[in-house]
C-alpha atoms as a printed R data frame, in Angstrom:
    type eleno elety resid chain resno       x       y      z
1   ATOM     1    CA   MET     A     1   0.532  -3.244 21.292
2   ATOM     2    CA   SER     A     2  -2.568  -1.281 20.197
3   ATOM     3    CA   THR     A     3  -5.990  -1.357 21.626
4   ATOM     4    CA   ILE     A     4  -8.754  -3.098 19.592
5   ATOM     5    CA   CYS     A     5 -12.357  -2.136 20.239
6   ATOM     6    CA   ILE     A     6 -15.439  -4.317 19.312
7   ATOM     7    CA   ASP     A     7 -18.693  -2.808 20.351
8   ATOM     8    CA   ASN     A     8 -18.296  -2.368 24.136
9   ATOM     9    CA   ILE     A     9 -15.216  -4.516 24.735
10  ATOM    10    CA   SER     A    10 -11.628  -3.217 24.287
11  ATOM    11    CA   VAL     A    11  -8.579  -5.438 24.203
12  ATOM    12    CA   GLY     A    12  -5.090  -4.083 25.064
13  ATOM    13    CA   ASP     A    13  -2.277  -4.267 27.597
14  ATOM    14    CA   ASP     A    14  -3.814  -2.106 30.309
15  ATOM    15    CA   ASN     A    15  -1.250  -2.965 33.025
16  ATOM    16    CA   PHE     A    16   1.855  -2.823 30.636
17  ATOM    17    CA   ASP     A    17   3.049  -6.228 31.432
18  ATOM    18    CA   GLY     A    18   3.135  -7.448 27.849
19  ATOM    19    CA   ILE     A    19  -0.127  -9.623 28.131
20  ATOM    20    CA   GLU     A    20  -3.396  -8.493 26.639
21  ATOM    21    CA   ASP     A    21  -6.171  -7.628 29.011
22  ATOM    22    CA   PHE     A    22  -9.619  -6.276 28.263
23  ATOM    23    CA   SER     A    23 -12.160  -3.690 29.400
24  ATOM    24    CA   VAL     A    24 -15.856  -3.483 29.260
25  ATOM    25    CA   PHE     A    25 -17.569  -0.155 28.616
26  ATOM    26    CA   GLU     A    26 -19.598   0.815 31.764
27  ATOM    27    CA   ILE     A    27 -21.310   4.186 31.268
28  ATOM    28    CA   SER     A    28 -21.235   7.447 29.323
29  ATOM    29    CA   TYR     A    29 -21.497  10.580 31.476
30  ATOM    30    CA   ALA     A    30 -22.224  14.099 30.351
31  ATOM    31    CA   GLY     A    31 -19.995  15.431 27.716
32  ATOM    32    CA   ALA     A    32 -17.246  13.204 26.546
33  ATOM    33    CA   ASN     A    33 -16.815  11.401 29.870
34  ATOM    34    CA   THR     A    34 -16.930   7.632 29.977
35  ATOM    35    CA   SER     A    35 -15.961   4.803 32.362
36  ATOM    36    CA   SER     A    36 -15.134   1.156 31.827
37  ATOM    37    CA   ILE     A    37 -14.429  -1.907 33.903
38  ATOM    38    CA   TYR     A    38 -10.801  -3.236 33.592
39  ATOM    39    CA   ILE     A    39 -10.121  -6.943 33.535
40  ATOM    40    CA   LEU     A    40  -6.389  -7.997 33.833
41  ATOM    41    CA   ARG     A    41  -5.024 -11.366 32.911
42  ATOM    42    CA   ASN     A    42  -2.937 -13.045 35.529
43  ATOM    43    CA   PRO     A    43   0.246 -14.371 33.600
44  ATOM    44    CA   ASN     A    44   0.857 -17.130 36.106
45  ATOM    45    CA   SER     A    45  -2.563 -18.794 35.888
46  ATOM    46    CA   ASP     A    46  -4.116 -17.562 32.659
47  ATOM    47    CA   LYS     A    47  -7.105 -16.364 34.806
48  ATOM    48    CA   TYR     A    48  -8.600 -12.897 34.788
49  ATOM    49    CA   LEU     A    49  -9.390 -10.592 37.659
50  ATOM    50    CA   LYS     A    50 -11.296  -7.370 37.865
51  ATOM    51    CA   SER     A    51  -8.837  -4.550 38.673
52  ATOM    52    CA   ASN     A    52  -9.347  -1.534 40.783
53  ATOM    53    CA   PHE     A    53  -8.524   0.773 37.889
54  ATOM    54    CA   SER     A    54 -10.945   3.593 37.930
55  ATOM    55    CA   GLY     A    55 -11.291   7.062 36.391
56  ATOM    56    CA   THR     A    56 -12.935   8.995 33.752
57  ATOM    57    CA   SER     A    57 -12.085   8.579 30.032
58  ATOM    58    CA   LEU     A    58  -8.778   6.692 30.793
59  ATOM    59    CA   GLU     A    59  -6.244   6.429 27.953
60  ATOM    60    CA   PHE     A    60  -3.417   3.890 28.111
61  ATOM    61    CA   ASP     A    61  -0.031   4.878 26.635
62  ATOM    62    CA   ASN     A    62   2.058   1.751 26.060
63  ATOM    63    CA   ASP     A    63   5.147   3.899 24.956
64  ATOM    64    CA   SER     A    64   5.403   5.734 28.241
65  ATOM    65    CA   GLU     A    65   3.588   2.962 30.221
66  ATOM    66    CA   LEU     A    66   1.215   5.685 31.879
67  ATOM    67    CA   ILE     A    67  -2.537   6.075 32.202
68  ATOM    68    CA   TYR     A    68  -3.914   9.499 31.417
69  ATOM    69    CA   GLU     A    69  -7.352  10.508 32.801
70  ATOM    70    CA   HIS     A    70  -9.484  13.203 31.164
71  ATOM    71    CA   ASN     A    71 -12.458  14.493 32.981
72  ATOM    72    CA   GLN     A    72 -14.556  17.394 31.676
73  ATOM    73    CA   CYS     A    73 -16.657  18.980 34.421
74  ATOM    74    CA   TYR     A    74 -18.911  21.947 35.194
75  ATOM    75    CA   ALA     A    75 -20.599  21.684 31.713
76  ATOM    76    CA   GLY     A    76 -17.310  22.173 29.996
77  ATOM    77    CA   ARG     A    77 -16.076  25.010 32.198
78  ATOM    78    CA   GLY     A    78 -13.516  22.724 33.877
79  ATOM    79    CA   TYR     A    79 -11.126  19.899 33.060
80  ATOM    80    CA   LEU     A    80  -9.302  17.482 35.290
81  ATOM    81    CA   ASN     A    81  -6.225  15.864 33.756
82  ATOM    82    CA   ALA     A    82  -4.406  13.277 35.777
83  ATOM    83    CA   THR     A    83  -1.376  11.037 35.116
84  ATOM    84    CA   TYR     A    84  -1.001   7.588 36.735
85  ATOM    85    CA   LYS     A    85   1.703   4.895 36.588
86  ATOM    86    CA   VAL     A    86   0.832   1.177 37.298
87  ATOM    87    CA   VAL     A    87   2.618  -0.557 40.262
88  ATOM    88    CA   GLU     A    88   1.549  -4.053 41.257
89  ATOM    89    CA   ASN     A    89  -1.648  -3.629 39.156
90  ATOM    90    CA   LYS     A    90  -2.610  -0.484 40.861
91  ATOM    91    CA   MET     A    91  -2.922   3.007 39.473
92  ATOM    92    CA   ILE     A    92  -0.546   5.502 41.318
93  ATOM    93    CA   LEU     A    93  -1.217   9.092 40.804
94  ATOM    94    CA   ILE     A    94   1.748  11.110 39.592
95  ATOM    95    CA   GLU     A    95   0.227  14.352 38.551
96  ATOM    96    CA   LYS     A    96  -3.164  16.132 38.710
97  ATOM    97    CA   LYS     A    97  -4.126  19.277 37.015
98  ATOM    98    CA   CYS     A    98  -7.439  21.085 37.354
99  ATOM    99    CA   LEU     A    99  -8.154  23.747 34.655
100 ATOM   100    CA   GLU     A   100 -10.999  26.163 34.919
101 ATOM   101    CA   ASN     A   101 -12.320  28.513 32.244
102 ATOM   102    CA   HIS     A   102 -11.263  31.989 33.211
103 ATOM   103    CA   GLU     A   103 -13.925  34.263 31.616
104 ATOM   104    CA   GLU     A   104 -11.800  37.524 31.571
105 ATOM   105    CA   LYS     A   105  -8.723  35.840 29.937
106 ATOM   106    CA   GLU     A   106 -11.074  33.636 27.798
107 ATOM   107    CA   ASP     A   107  -8.804  30.566 28.380
108 ATOM   108    CA   PHE     A   108  -8.346  27.664 30.831
109 ATOM   109    CA   ILE     A   109  -5.920  28.271 33.732
């Protein structure tokens, strides 16, 4: 499944259960950082519930069934990249990397 965006609403399978959910754009922060509110569909009742999914600039990968977070911080001098899996409609952190611009090496470490 792919994600479809219309204005501030995106439709896609955010919890990887084969049923389309939706998210509503919440806010844009400094740089490329954004956040959204994620609404998941209950497959047993066809009702929707607000999830506890949170993070900055979340990207949902249906092939790997992972959620990636990309957060630019310190005016672009640093980046936080995190990977989550979904267990019982909750984001579980798998890996977190903080990269900071090293001026002498002119690269992120």
